[in-house]
C-alpha positions, 0 to 999 in steps of 0.5 A: 205537550198533550191535553193530560199533562200538567201545563205550566201557565194552569198551574194550581200556584204555589202556597205564596203568590209570587209574580211570574219569572220573565225567562222561566216557566214555574215549574222550572223554577220549581227544580230551581229552587229545589237544585239550589236547596240545602236539603239536595246539597245534602243528598251527596252524603246520603245513603242508597244502599251502601253507607257513605263511607263504605266506596265512592263508586256507590249510589248516592241519595243525590246520585239516585236522584239524578238517575231517576230524572234522565229515565223520568224527563226520557219516558214524559216527552215520549208521552208528551207529558210537562218534562221541568214538572218530571224532572222536579219532582224527581230531583225533589222525591228524597229530601227527607231522607234520613241519613242511612238510608231506610234503616234511619228512616225506621229507626226515626219512625220507632222513636217518633212513635208517640209523637205522630211517627217518621215517613220521609215523603211527608218529610219530604213535602215538609223540607219544602213546605217549611224548612228551607230558610232561603226566603225573607216573606216565607219558610221553605221554597214556595214550590207549585202544588203540582210539584207539592203533590208529586213529593208526596208520594204515599201518606195515611189517612191521619196524616192527610186529614192534617195537611187538609185542615192546615191547606183545604183543597191541598195536597192531602186531599186527593189521598182522602178523595182515593183520587190519583195525581198527575201523570207526571207525578205517577211517572216519577212514582215508576222512573224511581223504581225502575233506576233504584232496582238497576243501580242496586244490581250493578252496586250490589256485584259491584260490591261483590255481595251479589254475583251474575250468577246468581243474577241468572235466576232473574229472568228480567236481568239474565235475558240481556245478560244472555243477549249481551254475552252472546254478542259479545263473547269475550265479555265473558271472561273475567276482564270484560265481567265490568262491561258485561254488567252494564251492557245488561243493566242498560238493556234492560233499562232500554226496555223497562223505558219501552214497556211504560211508554207502551203500557201507558199510551195504551191505557191513555187511548183507553180512558182518553182523559181530557185533562189533568182533573179527568186523570185524577179521577181514574185509575192509575195509567203510569205504569208496566204491561202485567207481563213486565210487572211481574217480571220486576216484581222477581227482581225486587224479591231477589234484591230484598233477600239477597242485597237488602238482607245480605248479613254484612248489609244488616250488620251495618245498618243494625248499628246506623238504627243504634246511631240515629236512635242514641242522637234522638235519645240524647237531643230529647234529654238535652236539647242543647247539644242540637245548634241554639236554633234547633235548641230554641224551638225544642225548649220553647215548646212541649214534648210533641214539638221538641220530638219533631224537632229533633226529628227534623234535625236529625233527619237533615244530617248526611251519613258522615255527619250523624256519625260524628256526632254520634262519637261526639255524644257517646264516646263510641264509633259504631261507623267507621 
């Protein structure tokens, strides 16, 4: 690994000190704890774009996280970064996501407006720091500072100040100082973007909501579609379109990965950070070239307009928001509708604690559990 990578032996440690593992590095240990967590298992039934019941082949939060980890590790190796840390952050980055994707998050944020709001990055940190209950000596799974830093991609100043008050010099500090996270954390942010842009094309075409013809307006994709079709003319036939889509996406992904590697190497050569602390004081160094960033933005705008705002997707997400709003209102009014542990926490606290307990409970739900719970409590079936 390079000097600017996060070396496991130089970790800033865990909130609760532990003896080193005899056969694993600290970041391997983080990864293993994440994989064995309850929140990680639930990702298999949480929405990416399409709700869990809409098809077995669409991405879920779990498969998305695995794809992000694969891309992250591939790039990390070429940049001589810590692959184990990258993998741990990538696998954990969505642990706090609500059911029903961003629709669920937006609804829960509205419900929590008077109690600090709701943001899934902060909730992911809350999951690994507090909500997981696997160990007798502490709450959470006691990850290293570097993994926790990477999980917290975004944070408002207000939330950063609250984190700093609870943990001076901890993961909230960089937001107050305007500093960057480690290169490994920066890489995970970009791998997340690369992964969801590519697989949302795949799922969007597979669903029939967008077409290869529409994608001709997206240069980043259509260039590789044209190359693949030129190399394999038979793929233009209807029976070959599935392979054509896959080949175009594969080439697009490869080109983006190579672009990130080249652009980041150039930035590293220009700034020459000596170590991780130097990285934190510099501008973000992991990124696309200017040309690729522009093309990626065109793709993102296309997906927003043609897929995420598609009437069929919007109809489903409107119902999902209603499910979350209804559940929040019901549990707030009568916490005893929740399991005994959560009900006890809610009944023992003030309004803010009750609201946060309800939000934690809802955020941990899978799509199908939330839909069933809503039907149990209201008698309505809003989602099939």
